[in-house]
C-alpha positions in Angstrom: 0.0 0.0 0.0 1.5 3.3 -1.1 2.1 6.0 1.5 2.3 9.8 1.0 3.6 12.7 2.9 1.0 15.4 3.6 0.7 18.7 5.5 -0.7 18.1 9.0 -3.6 20.6 8.7 -2.1 24.1 9.4 0.4 23.2 12.1 3.5 23.6 9.9 4.1 19.8 10.2 4.1 16.9 7.8 2.6 13.5 8.3 3.0 10.2 6.5 -0.3 8.5 5.6 -1.6 5.8 3.3 -3.2 7.2 0.1 -6.6 5.6 0.9 -6.6 5.1 4.6 -5.1 6.0 8.0 -5.2 9.7 7.4 -5.3 12.1 10.3 -8.8 12.9 11.4 -10.8 15.7 13.0 -11.1 13.7 16.2 -7.3 13.6 16.6 -7.0 17.3 16.0 -9.8 18.1 18.6 -8.3 15.8 21.1 -4.9 17.4 20.9 -6.4 20.9 21.1 -8.4 19.9 24.1 -5.4 18.9 26.3 -4.5 21.4 29.1 -0.7 21.7 28.8 0.8 23.4 31.9 4.5 24.0 32.1 4.7 21.4 34.9 3.8 18.6 32.5 7.0 16.7 31.6 5.7 13.4 30.2 2.8 12.4 28.0 1.6 9.0 26.7 -0.6 8.7 23.6 -2.3 5.3 23.3 -3.6 4.1 20.0 -1.3 6.7 18.4 -1.9 5.7 14.8 0.4 7.6 12.5 1.1 10.0 15.4 -1.1 13.1 14.7 -1.8 13.7 18.4 1.9 13.6 19.5 2.9 15.8 16.5 0.3 18.4 17.3 1.1 18.3 21.1 4.8 18.9 20.2 3.8 22.4 18.9 2.4 23.3 22.4 4.8 21.7 24.9 8.4 20.6 25.4 7.3 17.5 27.4 8.6 14.1 26.3 5.8 12.3 24.4 5.5 8.5 24.0 3.2 7.0 21.5 2.0 3.3 21.5 0.8 1.7 18.2 0.2 -2.0 18.0 0.0 -2.3 14.2 3.4 -2.7 12.5 2.6 -0.8 9.3 1.0 2.1 11.1 3.8 2.2 13.5 6.2 2.7 10.5 4.1 5.6 9.4 4.3 7.2 12.8 8.1 6.8 13.0 8.5 8.3 9.5 6.2 11.2 10.5 8.2 11.9 13.7 11.5 11.8 11.7 10.2 14.0 8.9 9.6 16.8 11.5 12.9 16.3 13.3 11.1 15.4 16.5 12.9 12.2 17.4 14.4 13.8 20.5 10.9 14.7 21.9 8.6 12.0 20.5 9.3 8.3 20.9 7.0 5.7 19.3 6.7 2.1 20.5 5.4 -0.7 18.4 3.6 -2.3 21.3 0.3 -3.3 22.9 -0.8 -0.5 25.2 -1.4 -3.2 27.8 2.4 -3.7 27.9 3.0 0.0 28.7 4.7 -0.8 32.0 7.4 -2.6 30.1 8.3 0.8 28.6 7.5 3.3 31.3 7.7 3.3 35.1 4.5 2.9 37.2 2.9 6.2 38.1 5.5 8.2 36.2 3.3 9.9 33.5 1.7 13.3 33.8 -0.9 13.0 31.0 -2.4 10.2 28.9 -4.3 10.9 25.6 -6.3 8.4 23.6 -8.3 8.3 20.4 -9.4 4.7 20.8 -11.3 2.2 18.6 -14.9 3.4 19.0 -16.8 0.2 18.4 -17.3 -3.0 20.5 -16.9 -6.4 19.1 -20.1 -8.4 19.3 -22.4 -10.5 17.1 -24.0 -7.4 15.6 -20.7 -5.7 14.8 -20.0 -5.0 11.1 -16.2 -5.5 11.2 -14.2 -4.4 8.2 -12.6 -7.2 6.2 -9.4 -5.2 6.1 -7.6 -6.2 9.4 -5.8 -2.9 9.9 -9.0 -0.9 9.6 -10.8 -3.4 11.8 -8.3 -3.1 14.6 -8.4 0.7 14.3 -12.2 0.9 14.5 -13.2 -2.0 16.8 -12.0 -3.2 20.2 -10.2 -6.2 18.9 -6.8 -5.6 20.5 -7.9 -3.3 23.4 -11.2 -2.4 25.1 -12.2 0.8 26.7 -11.6 -0.8 30.1 -8.1 -1.9 29.1 -7.2 1.7 28.3 -8.6 3.0 31.6 -6.8 0.3 33.6 -3.5 0.9 31.9 -3.8 4.6 32.2 -4.3 4.2 36.0 -1.1 2.2 36.2 1.1 4.7 34.3 -0.4 8.0 35.5 0.9 9.9 38.5 -1.5 10.7 41.3 -3.7 13.5 40.0 -2.5 12.8 36.5 -5.0 13.5 33.6 -6.5 11.2 31.1 -8.0 12.6 27.9 -10.4 10.8 25.6 -12.2 11.5 22.4 -15.1 9.1 21.8 -18.6 8.7 20.6 -21.5 10.1 22.6 -23.3 6.7 22.8 -20.3 5.4 24.9 -20.4 8.2 27.4 -22.4 6.4 30.1 -20.0 3.4 29.9 -17.0 5.7 30.0 -18.3 7.4 33.1 -18.9 4.1 34.8 -15.4 2.8 34.0 -13.6 5.9 35.0 -15.5 5.9 38.4 -14.7 2.2 38.8 -11.0 2.9 38.6 -11.1 6.1 40.7 -11.0 8.7 38.0 -13.1 11.8 38.2 -14.3 13.6 35.1 -13.2 17.2 35.4 -14.1 18.5 31.9 -16.6 17.4 29.3 -17.2 18.9 25.8 -19.7 18.0 23.1 -18.8 18.4 19.5 -21.4 18.9 16.7 -21.4 19.2 12.9 -24.3 21.6 13.0 -26.3 22.4 16.1 -29.5 21.1 14.4 -28.0 17.6 14.6 -27.0 15.2 17.4 -23.4 15.4 18.9 -20.8 13.6 16.8 -18.1 13.4 19.4 -17.3 13.9 23.1 -14.1 15.1 24.7 -13.4 14.0 28.2 -10.7 15.0 30.8 -10.6 12.8 33.9 -8.1 13.0 36.8 -6.8 10.0 38.7 -7.9 10.2 42.3 -9.4 13.6 41.6 -12.1 15.3 43.5 -15.7 15.5 42.4 -16.6 18.5 40.3 -17.2 18.5 36.5 -17.2 21.5 34.2 -19.0 21.3 30.8 -17.7 23.5 28.1 -19.9 25.2 25.6 -20.9 23.0 22.6 -18.6 23.3 19.6 -19.9 23.3 16.1 -16.9 22.3 14.0 -18.6 23.6 10.8 -18.1 27.2 12.1 -14.3 26.9 12.3 -11.8 27.1 9.5 -9.0 26.4 12.0 -9.2 24.4 15.2 -6.3 26.0 16.9 -7.4 27.5 20.2 -10.9 26.3 19.7 -11.4 25.5 23.4 -9.7 28.6 24.9 -12.0 30.0 27.6 -14.8 27.5 26.9 -15.0 25.9 30.3 -14.5 29.0 32.4 -17.3 30.7 30.5 -19.9 28.4 31.5 -16.1 12.1 18.5 -15.2 9.2 12.1 -12.9 11.9 11.1 -12.3 14.0 8.0 -9.6 11.8 6.5 
């Protein structure tokens, strides 16, 4: 399958993609823009990193060390090429590994922030799973479930560390239950729309390990109103998720 090198939206970066699949998507951009990046943050892990759009975008906002985990060999190769193309190998490190093996690559409770744009769909008798194995793994919980991601994040995050998800609204109840089960507290929630006359297409969630109760809900975002997603969330919370590729 041929790969191409494209501009990563308007971030001044380049990213390697397949011509007909695994292109960076709107959900990855919104996830990266949603992350609160304080100067105290020194380490970030991105699970289900794909061809590394989230680490690449985060690198424009922080000097923190970023680790990406991608289980699929071919997609891992794209991520490595993307990082190298932008001369970011000193800041971003990509592992070709199952996220459930994260503690083989990082120390327990050593990470400040975890981000994840996970497979959105469960595997069950009604699931319409793509015949293409790479696409199936990216879209369905074949290699890792939502609970796997929450559990692993708990192991790698420091106390009070933050976990960021982009997901589909229909999984929100389940996500809330899982986060509570493993002692995360949702601190920020944002609903994303493609037109306010339609149902939400994505949710963005920030949860804190061993955090206190108290959730803020940002104003709804209609992505059709924005030509650029940079700074889309600035001020949203205080004033009050497939893809484009």
